N, CA, C, O and the ligand as a Tripos MOL2 file, in Angstrom:
@<TRIPOS>MOLECULE
protein
  269   267    68     0     0
PROTEIN
NO_CHARGES

@<TRIPOS>ATOM
      1 N          -4.6100   24.0340  -18.2020 N.3       1 MET1
      2 CA         -4.3700   22.6630  -18.8440 C.3       1 MET1
      3 C          -3.0090   22.3530  -18.4900 C.2       1 MET1
      4 O          -2.7720   21.1640  -18.2720 O.2       1 MET1
      5 N          -2.1540   23.1040  -18.3990 N.am      2 ALA2
      6 CA         -0.7430   22.8880  -17.9990 C.3       2 ALA2
      7 C          -0.6270   22.3580  -16.4780 C.2       2 ALA2
      8 O           0.1400   21.4630  -16.1230 O.2       2 ALA2
      9 N          -1.5330   23.0730  -15.6260 N.am      3 VAL3
     10 CA         -1.5790   22.5990  -14.2520 C.3       3 VAL3
     11 C          -2.1080   21.0950  -14.1160 C.2       3 VAL3
     12 O          -1.5750   20.2460  -13.4000 O.2       3 VAL3
     13 N          -3.3910   20.8700  -15.0200 N.am      4 GLU4
     14 CA         -3.7190   19.6930  -14.8840 C.3       4 GLU4
     15 C          -2.8650   18.5500  -15.1720 C.2       4 GLU4
     16 O          -3.1140   17.5010  -14.5770 O.2       4 GLU4
     17 N          -1.8010   18.5990  -16.0770 N.am      5 MET5
     18 CA         -0.9580   17.7030  -16.7820 C.3       5 MET5
     19 C           0.1260   17.5210  -15.5320 C.2       5 MET5
     20 O           0.5730   16.3900  -15.3380 O.2       5 MET5
     21 N           0.5520   18.6180  -14.6870 N.am      6 GLU6
     22 CA          1.4030   18.2830  -13.6410 C.3       6 GLU6
     23 C           0.8710   17.4840  -12.6460 C.2       6 GLU6
     24 O           1.5090   16.5790  -12.1090 O.2       6 GLU6
     25 N          -0.4460   17.8230  -12.3340 N.am      7 MET7
     26 CA         -1.1320   17.0700  -11.2780 C.3       7 MET7
     27 C          -1.2080   15.4400  -11.5470 C.2       7 MET7
     28 O          -1.0150   14.5360  -10.7340 O.2       7 MET7
     29 N          -1.5460   15.3590  -12.9230 N.am      8 MET8
     30 CA         -1.2670   13.9930  -13.4050 C.3       8 MET8
     31 C          -0.2270   13.0280  -13.0260 C.2       8 MET8
     32 O          -0.3560   11.8130  -12.8690 O.2       8 MET8
     33 N           0.9400   13.8350  -12.8880 N.am      9 GLN9
     34 CA          2.1710   12.9990  -12.7600 C.3       9 GLN9
     35 C           2.4260   12.7240  -11.2780 C.2       9 GLN9
     36 O           3.1750   11.8240  -10.8990 O.2       9 GLN9
     37 N           1.7120   13.6110  -10.3950 N.am     10 LEU10
     38 CA          1.8260   13.3040   -9.0210 C.3      10 LEU10
     39 C           0.7370   12.3650   -8.4550 C.2      10 LEU10
     40 O           0.9490   11.5810   -7.5290 O.2      10 LEU10
     41 N          -0.3990   12.5040   -9.0630 N.am     11 GLU11
     42 CA         -1.3480   11.7000   -8.5030 C.3      11 GLU11
     43 C          -2.3570   10.9990   -9.6340 C.2      11 GLU11
     44 O          -2.6840   11.5400  -10.6900 O.2      11 GLU11
     45 N          -2.7060    9.9060   -9.2590 N.am     12 GLU12
     46 CA         -3.5700    9.1700  -10.1650 C.3      12 GLU12
     47 C          -4.8030    9.0390   -9.7700 C.2      12 GLU12
     48 O          -5.0000    8.6540   -8.6180 O.2      12 GLU12
     49 N          -5.9370    9.3390  -10.6620 N.am     13 GLN13
     50 CA         -7.0610    9.2590  -10.1880 C.3      13 GLN13
     51 C          -7.9160    7.9820  -10.5260 C.2      13 GLN13
     52 O          -8.2430    7.6680  -11.6700 O.2      13 GLN13
     53 N          -8.1720    7.4220   -9.6080 N.am     14 MET14
     54 CA         -8.8540    5.9540   -9.9550 C.3      14 MET14
     55 C         -10.3250    5.9510   -9.4830 C.2      14 MET14
     56 O         -10.7350    6.4420   -8.4320 O.2      14 MET14
     57 N         -11.1160    5.2660  -10.5070 N.am     15 THR15
     58 CA        -12.5350    5.0760  -10.0010 C.3      15 THR15
     59 C         -12.8040    3.7570   -9.6150 C.2      15 THR15
     60 O         -12.2780    2.8060  -10.1940 O.2      15 THR15
     61 N         -13.7070    3.6060   -8.5290 N.am     16 PHE16
     62 CA        -14.1680    2.3150   -8.0320 C.3      16 PHE16
     63 C         -15.4880    2.3480   -7.6540 C.2      16 PHE16
     64 O         -16.0780    3.4200   -7.5140 O.2      16 PHE16
     65 N         -16.0770    1.1470   -7.4520 N.am     17 ASP17
     66 CA        -17.6650    0.9900   -7.0560 C.3      17 ASP17
     67 C         -17.5900    0.7910   -5.6870 C.2      17 ASP17
     68 O         -16.7870    0.0290   -5.1480 O.2      17 ASP17
     69 N         -18.6330    1.6450   -4.9700 N.am     18 CYS18
     70 CA        -18.8180    1.3530   -3.5480 C.3      18 CYS18
     71 C         -19.2990   -0.2090   -3.4010 C.2      18 CYS18
     72 O         -20.1370   -0.6510   -4.1860 O.2      18 CYS18
     73 N         -18.7700   -0.9790   -2.4270 N.am     19 PRO19
     74 CA        -19.1480   -2.3410   -2.2040 C.3      19 PRO19
     75 C         -20.6230   -2.3710   -1.3630 C.2      19 PRO19
     76 O         -21.2200   -3.4140   -1.0960 O.2      19 PRO19
     77 N         -21.0450   -1.1230   -1.0340 N.am     20 HIS20
     78 CA        -22.2390   -1.2790   -0.3410 C.3      20 HIS20
     79 C         -23.3850   -0.8450   -1.0130 C.2      20 HIS20
     80 O         -24.4860   -1.3760   -0.8680 O.2      20 HIS20
     81 N         -23.1030    0.3160   -1.9060 N.am     21 CYS21
     82 CA        -24.4180    0.7720   -2.5260 C.3      21 CYS21
     83 C         -23.9650    0.9100   -4.0810 C.2      21 CYS21
     84 O         -24.7780    1.3870   -4.8740 O.2      21 CYS21
     85 N         -22.7780    0.5300   -4.4970 N.am     22 GLY22
     86 CA        -22.4810    0.4200   -5.8620 C.3      22 GLY22
     87 C         -22.3100    1.6280   -6.6980 C.2      22 GLY22
     88 O         -22.3580    1.6310   -7.9280 O.2      22 GLY22
     89 N         -22.0800    2.7790   -5.8440 N.am     23 ALA23
     90 CA        -22.0840    4.1500   -6.4570 C.3      23 ALA23
     91 C         -20.4730    4.2360   -6.8980 C.2      23 ALA23
     92 O         -19.6130    3.5960   -6.2920 O.2      23 ALA23
     93 N         -20.1940    5.0590   -7.9660 N.am     24 SER24
     94 CA        -19.0180    5.1680   -8.4820 C.3      24 SER24
     95 C         -18.3210    6.3310   -7.4980 C.2      24 SER24
     96 O         -18.8560    7.3960   -7.1900 O.2      24 SER24
     97 N         -16.9660    5.8590   -7.0710 N.am     25 ASN25
     98 CA        -16.0940    6.8670   -6.1250 C.3      25 ASN25
     99 C         -15.0530    6.9950   -6.9740 C.2      25 ASN25
    100 O         -14.8320    6.2120   -7.8980 O.2      25 ASN25
    101 N         -14.2940    8.0980   -6.6640 N.am     26 GLU26
    102 CA        -12.9420    8.3550   -7.0040 C.3      26 GLU26
    103 C         -12.0430    8.5910   -6.1350 C.2      26 GLU26
    104 O         -12.4210    9.2500   -5.1660 O.2      26 GLU26
    105 N         -10.8150    8.2220   -6.1650 N.am     27 ILE27
    106 CA         -9.6180    8.4470   -5.2610 C.3      27 ILE27
    107 C          -8.4340    8.8690   -6.0090 C.2      27 ILE27
    108 O          -8.0860    8.3600   -7.0750 O.2      27 ILE27
    109 N          -7.7540    9.9390   -5.3310 N.am     28 ALA28
    110 CA         -6.6310   10.2700   -5.9890 C.3      28 ALA28
    111 C          -5.4290    9.5310   -5.2560 C.2      28 ALA28
    112 O          -5.3360    9.6320   -4.0330 O.2      28 ALA28
    113 N          -4.4640    8.7540   -6.0210 N.am     29 LEU29
    114 CA         -3.3650    7.9630   -5.5510 C.3      29 LEU29
    115 C          -2.0660    8.4260   -5.6790 C.2      29 LEU29
    116 O          -1.7670    8.9050   -6.7730 O.2      29 LEU29
    117 N          -1.2600    8.3940   -4.8410 N.am     30 ASP30
    118 CA          0.1250    8.6850   -4.8470 C.3      30 ASP30
    119 C           0.8910    7.7360   -5.4840 C.2      30 ASP30
    120 O           1.1030    6.7410   -4.7920 O.2      30 ASP30
    121 N           1.4680    7.7310   -6.8050 N.am     31 PRO31
    122 CA          2.2240    6.5430   -7.2320 C.3      31 PRO31
    123 C           3.3970    6.3460   -6.5670 C.2      31 PRO31
    124 O           3.9610    5.2730   -6.7820 O.2      31 PRO31
    125 N           3.9820    7.2340   -5.6980 N.am     32 ALA32
    126 CA          5.1100    6.9850   -4.9030 C.3      32 ALA32
    127 C           5.0000    5.8120   -3.8050 C.2      32 ALA32
    128 O           5.8800    5.1060   -3.3110 O.2      32 ALA32
    129 N           3.5470    5.8550   -3.5870 N.am     33 TYR33
    130 CA          3.3820    4.6290   -2.5660 C.3      33 TYR33
    131 C           2.8490    3.4200   -3.3360 C.2      33 TYR33
    132 O           2.0150    3.5090   -4.2370 O.2      33 TYR33
    133 N           3.4970    2.0900   -2.8310 N.am     34 ARG34
    134 CA          3.0750    0.8880   -3.3240 C.3      34 ARG34
    135 C           2.2670    0.0940   -2.2460 C.2      34 ARG34
    136 O           2.4400    0.2260   -1.0340 O.2      34 ARG34
    137 N           1.3730   -0.7370   -2.8250 N.am     35 ARG35
    138 CA          0.6260   -1.4610   -2.0510 C.3      35 ARG35
    139 C           0.0890   -1.0090   -0.6870 C.2      35 ARG35
    140 O           0.6830   -1.3210    0.3450 O.2      35 ARG35
    141 N          -1.0820   -0.2420   -0.6780 N.am     36 GLN36
    142 CA         -1.4300    0.5060    0.4390 C.3      36 GLN36
    143 C          -2.9380    0.0520    0.7540 C.2      36 GLN36
    144 O          -3.6630   -0.3980   -0.1330 O.2      36 GLN36
    145 N          -3.3260    0.1940    1.9970 N.am     37 ARG37
    146 CA         -4.8430    0.2010    2.4480 C.3      37 ARG37
    147 C          -5.1630    1.3870    2.7570 C.2      37 ARG37
    148 O          -4.4700    2.2240    3.3350 O.2      37 ARG37
    149 N          -6.3760    1.4880    2.3190 N.am     38 ILE38
    150 CA         -6.9990    3.0040    2.6600 C.3      38 ILE38
    151 C          -8.3160    2.7300    3.2550 C.2      38 ILE38
    152 O          -9.0830    1.9090    2.7510 O.2      38 ILE38
    153 N          -8.5920    3.3900    4.3000 N.am     39 MET39
    154 CA        -10.1190    3.4230    4.8040 C.3      39 MET39
    155 C         -10.7560    4.6970    4.3310 C.2      39 MET39
    156 O         -10.2830    5.8180    4.5210 O.2      39 MET39
    157 N         -11.8050    4.4420    3.7350 N.am     40 GLU40
    158 CA        -12.4690    5.7070    2.9270 C.3      40 GLU40
    159 C         -13.8830    5.5140    3.1470 C.2      40 GLU40
    160 O         -14.3990    4.4020    3.2600 O.2      40 GLU40
    161 N         -14.5790    6.7460    3.2130 N.am     41 GLU41
    162 CA        -16.1040    6.7160    3.3460 C.3      41 GLU41
    163 C         -16.6960    6.8660    2.0280 C.2      41 GLU41
    164 O         -16.2090    7.7180    1.2850 O.2      41 GLU41
    165 N         -17.7140    6.1360    1.6150 N.am     42 CYS42
    166 CA        -18.3400    6.3990    0.5240 C.3      42 CYS42
    167 C         -18.8930    7.8080    0.2770 C.2      42 CYS42
    168 O         -19.4270    8.4220    1.2010 O.2      42 CYS42
    169 N         -18.7750    8.3390   -0.9680 N.am     43 GLN43
    170 CA        -19.1900    9.7300   -1.1910 C.3      43 GLN43
    171 C         -20.6010    9.7350   -1.2420 C.2      43 GLN43
    172 O         -21.2290   10.7920   -1.1940 O.2      43 GLN43
    173 N         -21.1950    8.5260   -1.3440 N.am     44 VAL44
    174 CA        -22.7070    8.6550   -1.6510 C.3      44 VAL44
    175 C         -23.4130    8.0760   -0.4880 C.2      44 VAL44
    176 O         -24.4220    8.6650   -0.1020 O.2      44 VAL44
    177 N         -23.0260    7.0110    0.1240 N.am     45 CYS45
    178 CA        -23.7980    6.3750    1.3190 C.3      45 CYS45
    179 C         -23.0360    6.5680    2.6560 C.2      45 CYS45
    180 O         -23.5860    6.1640    3.6800 O.2      45 CYS45
    181 N         -21.9100    7.1070    2.7270 N.am     46 SER46
    182 CA        -20.9490    7.4760    3.7020 C.3      46 SER46
    183 C         -20.4810    6.2230    4.6210 C.2      46 SER46
    184 O         -19.9580    6.3990    5.7210 O.2      46 SER46
    185 N         -20.7120    4.9860    4.0830 N.am     47 ARG47
    186 CA        -20.3180    3.8850    4.9040 C.3      47 ARG47
    187 C         -18.8760    3.5030    4.5610 C.2      47 ARG47
    188 O         -18.4980    3.7170    3.4090 O.2      47 ARG47
    189 N         -18.0740    2.9840    5.4070 N.am     48 ASP48
    190 CA        -16.9060    2.6740    5.3930 C.3      48 ASP48
    191 C         -16.3600    1.5770    4.4240 C.2      48 ASP48
    192 O         -16.8630    0.4550    4.3650 O.2      48 ASP48
    193 N         -15.4170    1.9330    3.7540 N.am     49 MET49
    194 CA        -14.6810    0.9820    2.5810 C.3      49 MET49
    195 C         -13.5420    0.7640    2.8310 C.2      49 MET49
    196 O         -12.8200    1.7020    3.1670 O.2      49 MET49
    197 N         -13.0270   -0.5790    2.7400 N.am     50 ASP50
    198 CA        -11.4730   -0.9360    3.0640 C.3      50 ASP50
    199 C         -10.9930   -0.8930    1.6460 C.2      50 ASP50
    200 O         -11.4140   -1.7360    0.8520 O.2      50 ASP50
    201 N         -10.1430    0.0270    1.2710 N.am     51 LEU51
    202 CA         -9.5090   -0.2540   -0.2640 C.3      51 LEU51
    203 C          -8.2070   -0.7180   -0.1930 C.2      51 LEU51
    204 O          -7.4200   -0.2540    0.6320 O.2      51 LEU51
    205 N          -7.8880   -1.6290   -1.0160 N.am     52 ARG52
    206 CA         -6.6510   -2.4140   -1.1170 C.3      52 ARG52
    207 C          -6.0950   -1.8470   -2.4230 C.2      52 ARG52
    208 O          -6.7160   -2.0960   -3.4570 O.2      52 ARG52
    209 N          -4.9700   -1.1000   -2.4730 N.am     53 ILE53
    210 CA         -4.4800   -0.6700   -3.7300 C.3      53 ILE53
    211 C          -3.2690   -1.4480   -4.1370 C.2      53 ILE53
    212 O          -2.4240   -1.7010   -3.2780 O.2      53 ILE53
    213 N          -3.1150   -1.8380   -5.3310 N.am     54 GLU54
    214 CA         -2.1030   -2.6860   -5.9070 C.3      54 GLU54
    215 C          -1.4170   -2.1670   -7.0730 C.2      54 GLU54
    216 O          -2.0530   -1.6680   -8.0020 O.2      54 GLU54
    217 N          -0.1010   -2.2600   -7.0750 N.am     55 TYR55
    218 CA          0.5360   -1.5460   -8.4160 C.3      55 TYR55
    219 C           1.0030   -2.9890   -9.1100 C.2      55 TYR55
    220 O           1.6430   -3.7820   -8.4190 O.2      55 TYR55
    221 N           0.7700   -3.2170  -10.0790 N.am     56 ASP56
    222 CA          1.2400   -4.3690  -10.6140 C.3      56 ASP56
    223 C           1.5330   -4.3000  -12.2120 C.2      56 ASP56
    224 O           0.6780   -4.2710  -13.0970 O.2      56 ASP56
    225 N           2.8940   -4.2800  -12.3650 N.am     57 SER57
    226 CA          3.3720   -4.1280  -13.7720 C.3      57 SER57
    227 C           2.9790   -2.8430  -14.2370 C.2      57 SER57
    228 O           2.5250   -2.7220  -15.3750 O.2      57 SER57
    229 N           3.1160   -1.8110  -13.4270 N.am     58 GLY58
    230 CA          2.6390   -0.4510  -14.0640 C.3      58 GLY58
    231 C           1.2910   -0.2550  -14.0590 C.2      58 GLY58
    232 O           0.8680    0.8630  -14.3530 O.2      58 GLY58
    233 N           0.4010   -1.2920  -13.7290 N.am     59 GLU59
    234 CA         -1.0670   -0.9720  -13.6260 C.3      59 GLU59
    235 C          -1.3970   -0.7290  -12.1620 C.2      59 GLU59
    236 O          -0.8450   -1.3170  -11.2330 O.2      59 GLU59
    237 N          -2.3350    0.1770  -12.0440 N.am     60 THR60
    238 CA         -2.9200    0.2840  -10.6930 C.3      60 THR60
    239 C          -4.3240   -0.2780  -10.5170 C.2      60 THR60
    240 O          -5.2480   -0.0020  -11.2820 O.2      60 THR60
    241 N          -4.4350   -1.1330   -9.3960 N.am     61 MET61
    242 CA         -5.7400   -1.8050   -9.2270 C.3      61 MET61
    243 C          -6.3880   -1.2830   -7.8660 C.2      61 MET61
    244 O          -5.6310   -1.1320   -6.9070 O.2      61 MET61
    245 N          -7.4990   -1.0490   -7.7510 N.am     62 VAL62
    246 CA         -8.3550   -0.6610   -6.4910 C.3      62 VAL62
    247 C          -9.3250   -1.8280   -6.2450 C.2      62 VAL62
    248 O         -10.1470   -2.1400   -7.1060 O.2      62 VAL62
    249 N          -9.2360   -2.4380   -5.1370 N.am     63 HIS63
    250 CA        -10.1380   -3.4140   -4.6550 C.3      63 HIS63
    251 C         -10.9080   -2.8180   -3.5110 C.2      63 HIS63
    252 O         -10.3960   -2.4660   -2.4490 O.2      63 HIS63
    253 N         -12.1770   -2.7360   -3.8160 N.am     64 ALA64
    254 CA        -12.9960   -1.8940   -2.7340 C.3      64 ALA64
    255 C         -13.7870   -2.9750   -1.8370 C.2      64 ALA64
    256 O         -14.6420   -3.6780   -2.3750 O.2      64 ALA64
    257 N         -13.5180   -3.0920   -0.5750 N.am     65 LEU65
    258 CA        -14.3120   -4.3410    0.1700 C.3      65 LEU65
    259 C         -15.0800   -3.4390    1.1080 C.2      65 LEU65
    260 O         -14.7560   -2.2850    1.3880 O.2      65 LEU65
    261 N         -16.1970   -4.1340    1.5890 N.am     66 ALA66
    262 CA        -16.9850   -3.5350    2.6860 C.3      66 ALA66
    263 C         -16.2180   -3.7160    4.0640 C.2      66 ALA66
    264 O         -15.7490   -4.7810    4.4670 O.2      66 ALA66
    265 N         -16.1740   -2.5220    4.7030 N.am     67 ALA67
    266 CA        -15.3690   -2.5720    6.0530 C.3      67 ALA67
    267 C         -16.5330   -2.7260    7.0990 C.2      67 ALA67
    268 O         -16.2770   -2.8010    8.3010 O.2      67 ALA67
    269 ZN        -21.7290    3.6780   -0.9720 Zn       68 ZN68
@<TRIPOS>BOND
     1     1     2 1
     2     2     3 1
     3     3     4 2
     4     3     5 am
     5     5     6 1
     6     6     7 1
     7     7     8 2
     8     7     9 am
     9     9    10 1
    10    10    11 1
    11    11    12 2
    12    11    13 am
    13    13    14 1
    14    14    15 1
    15    15    16 2
    16    15    17 am
    17    17    18 1
    18    18    19 1
    19    19    20 2
    20    19    21 am
    21    21    22 1
    22    22    23 1
    23    23    24 2
    24    23    25 am
    25    25    26 1
    26    26    27 1
    27    27    28 2
    28    27    29 am
    29    29    30 1
    30    30    31 1
    31    31    32 2
    32    31    33 am
    33    33    34 1
    34    34    35 1
    35    35    36 2
    36    35    37 am
    37    37    38 1
    38    38    39 1
    39    39    40 2
    40    39    41 am
    41    41    42 1
    42    42    43 1
    43    43    44 2
    44    43    45 am
    45    45    46 1
    46    46    47 1
    47    47    48 2
    48    47    49 am
    49    49    50 1
    50    50    51 1
    51    51    52 2
    52    51    53 am
    53    53    54 1
    54    54    55 1
    55    55    56 2
    56    55    57 am
    57    57    58 1
    58    58    59 1
    59    59    60 2
    60    59    61 am
    61    61    62 1
    62    62    63 1
    63    63    64 2
    64    63    65 am
    65    65    66 1
    66    66    67 1
    67    67    68 2
    68    67    69 am
    69    69    70 1
    70    70    71 1
    71    71    72 2
    72    71    73 am
    73    73    74 1
    74    74    75 1
    75    75    76 2
    76    75    77 am
    77    77    78 1
    78    78    79 1
    79    79    80 2
    80    79    81 am
    81    81    82 1
    82    82    83 1
    83    83    84 2
    84    83    85 am
    85    85    86 1
    86    86    87 1
    87    87    88 2
    88    87    89 am
    89    89    90 1
    90    90    91 1
    91    91    92 2
    92    91    93 am
    93    93    94 1
    94    94    95 1
    95    95    96 2
    96    95    97 am
    97    97    98 1
    98    98    99 1
    99    99   100 2
   100    99   101 am
   101   101   102 1
   102   102   103 1
   103   103   104 2
   104   103   105 am
   105   105   106 1
   106   106   107 1
   107   107   108 2
   108   107   109 am
   109   109   110 1
   110   110   111 1
   111   111   112 2
   112   111   113 am
   113   113   114 1
   114   114   115 1
   115   115   116 2
   116   115   117 am
   117   117   118 1
   118   118   119 1
   119   119   120 2
   120   119   121 am
   121   121   122 1
   122   122   123 1
   123   123   124 2
   124   123   125 am
   125   125   126 1
   126   126   127 1
   127   127   128 2
   128   127   129 am
   129   129   130 1
   130   130   131 1
   131   131   132 2
   132   131   133 am
   133   133   134 1
   134   134   135 1
   135   135   136 2
   136   135   137 am
   137   137   138 1
   138   138   139 1
   139   139   140 2
   140   139   141 am
   141   141   142 1
   142   142   143 1
   143   143   144 2
   144   143   145 am
   145   145   146 1
   146   146   147 1
   147   147   148 2
   148   147   149 am
   149   149   150 1
   150   150   151 1
   151   151   152 2
   152   151   153 am
   153   153   154 1
   154   154   155 1
   155   155   156 2
   156   155   157 am
   157   157   158 1
   158   158   159 1
   159   159   160 2
   160   159   161 am
   161   161   162 1
   162   162   163 1
   163   163   164 2
   164   163   165 am
   165   165   166 1
   166   166   167 1
   167   167   168 2
   168   167   169 am
   169   169   170 1
   170   170   171 1
   171   171   172 2
   172   171   173 am
   173   173   174 1
   174   174   175 1
   175   175   176 2
   176   175   177 am
   177   177   178 1
   178   178   179 1
   179   179   180 2
   180   179   181 am
   181   181   182 1
   182   182   183 1
   183   183   184 2
   184   183   185 am
   185   185   186 1
   186   186   187 1
   187   187   188 2
   188   187   189 am
   189   189   190 1
   190   190   191 1
   191   191   192 2
   192   191   193 am
   193   193   194 1
   194   194   195 1
   195   195   196 2
   196   195   197 am
   197   197   198 1
   198   198   199 1
   199   199   200 2
   200   199   201 am
   201   201   202 1
   202   202   203 1
   203   203   204 2
   204   203   205 am
   205   205   206 1
   206   206   207 1
   207   207   208 2
   208   207   209 am
   209   209   210 1
   210   210   211 1
   211   211   212 2
   212   211   213 am
   213   213   214 1
   214   214   215 1
   215   215   216 2
   216   215   217 am
   217   217   218 1
   218   218   219 1
   219   219   220 2
   220   219   221 am
   221   221   222 1
   222   222   223 1
   223   223   224 2
   224   223   225 am
   225   225   226 1
   226   226   227 1
   227   227   228 2
   228   227   229 am
   229   229   230 1
   230   230   231 1
   231   231   232 2
   232   231   233 am
   233   233   234 1
   234   234   235 1
   235   235   236 2
   236   235   237 am
   237   237   238 1
   238   238   239 1
   239   239   240 2
   240   239   241 am
   241   241   242 1
   242   242   243 1
   243   243   244 2
   244   243   245 am
   245   245   246 1
   246   246   247 1
   247   247   248 2
   248   247   249 am
   249   249   250 1
   250   250   251 1
   251   251   252 2
   252   251   253 am
   253   253   254 1
   254   254   255 1
   255   255   256 2
   256   255   257 am
   257   257   258 1
   258   258   259 1
   259   259   260 2
   260   259   261 am
   261   261   262 1
   262   262   263 1
   263   263   264 2
   264   263   265 am
   265   265   266 1
   266   266   267 1
   267   267   268 2
@<TRIPOS>SUBSTRUCTURE
     1 MET1         2 RESIDUE 1 A MET
     2 ALA2         6 RESIDUE 1 A ALA
     3 VAL3        10 RESIDUE 1 A VAL
     4 GLU4        14 RESIDUE 1 A GLU
     5 MET5        18 RESIDUE 1 A MET
     6 GLU6        22 RESIDUE 1 A GLU
     7 MET7        26 RESIDUE 1 A MET
     8 MET8        30 RESIDUE 1 A MET
     9 GLN9        34 RESIDUE 1 A GLN
    10 LEU10       38 RESIDUE 1 A LEU
    11 GLU11       42 RESIDUE 1 A GLU
    12 GLU12       46 RESIDUE 1 A GLU
    13 GLN13       50 RESIDUE 1 A GLN
    14 MET14       54 RESIDUE 1 A MET
    15 THR15       58 RESIDUE 1 A THR
    16 PHE16       62 RESIDUE 1 A PHE
    17 ASP17       66 RESIDUE 1 A ASP
    18 CYS18       70 RESIDUE 1 A CYS
    19 PRO19       74 RESIDUE 1 A PRO
    20 HIS20       78 RESIDUE 1 A HIS
    21 CYS21       82 RESIDUE 1 A CYS
    22 GLY22       86 RESIDUE 1 A GLY
    23 ALA23       90 RESIDUE 1 A ALA
    24 SER24       94 RESIDUE 1 A SER
    25 ASN25       98 RESIDUE 1 A ASN
    26 GLU26      102 RESIDUE 1 A GLU
    27 ILE27      106 RESIDUE 1 A ILE
    28 ALA28      110 RESIDUE 1 A ALA
    29 LEU29      114 RESIDUE 1 A LEU
    30 ASP30      118 RESIDUE 1 A ASP
    31 PRO31      122 RESIDUE 1 A PRO
    32 ALA32      126 RESIDUE 1 A ALA
    33 TYR33      130 RESIDUE 1 A TYR
    34 ARG34      134 RESIDUE 1 A ARG
    35 ARG35      138 RESIDUE 1 A ARG
    36 GLN36      142 RESIDUE 1 A GLN
    37 ARG37      146 RESIDUE 1 A ARG
    38 ILE38      150 RESIDUE 1 A ILE
    39 MET39      154 RESIDUE 1 A MET
    40 GLU40      158 RESIDUE 1 A GLU
    41 GLU41      162 RESIDUE 1 A GLU
    42 CYS42      166 RESIDUE 1 A CYS
    43 GLN43      170 RESIDUE 1 A GLN
    44 VAL44      174 RESIDUE 1 A VAL
    45 CYS45      178 RESIDUE 1 A CYS
    46 SER46      182 RESIDUE 1 A SER
    47 ARG47      186 RESIDUE 1 A ARG
    48 ASP48      190 RESIDUE 1 A ASP
    49 MET49      194 RESIDUE 1 A MET
    50 ASP50      198 RESIDUE 1 A ASP
    51 LEU51      202 RESIDUE 1 A LEU
    52 ARG52      206 RESIDUE 1 A ARG
    53 ILE53      210 RESIDUE 1 A ILE
    54 GLU54      214 RESIDUE 1 A GLU
    55 TYR55      218 RESIDUE 1 A TYR
    56 ASP56      222 RESIDUE 1 A ASP
    57 SER57      226 RESIDUE 1 A SER
    58 GLY58      230 RESIDUE 1 A GLY
    59 GLU59      234 RESIDUE 1 A GLU
    60 THR60      238 RESIDUE 1 A THR
    61 MET61      242 RESIDUE 1 A MET
    62 VAL62      246 RESIDUE 1 A VAL
    63 HIS63      250 RESIDUE 1 A HIS
    64 ALA64      254 RESIDUE 1 A ALA
    65 LEU65      258 RESIDUE 1 A LEU
    66 ALA66      262 RESIDUE 1 A ALA
    67 ALA67      266 RESIDUE 1 A ALA
    68 ZN68       269 GROUP 0 **** ****
């Protein structure tokens, strides 16, 4: 439990839907980075996704686009 809480401070687990198949995917974000683009493969259909990460007023948003 203590380990989990330490991890939470370093990484933020975000959930988003795959733009191809609609499956729910998870990604761990490092809050030290701001506004980034990440290329990821869907955990379900393996197609490429173009993730735009935005930090706005302390809120993290993930926009998943079909790559
Ligand atoms: Zn997918």
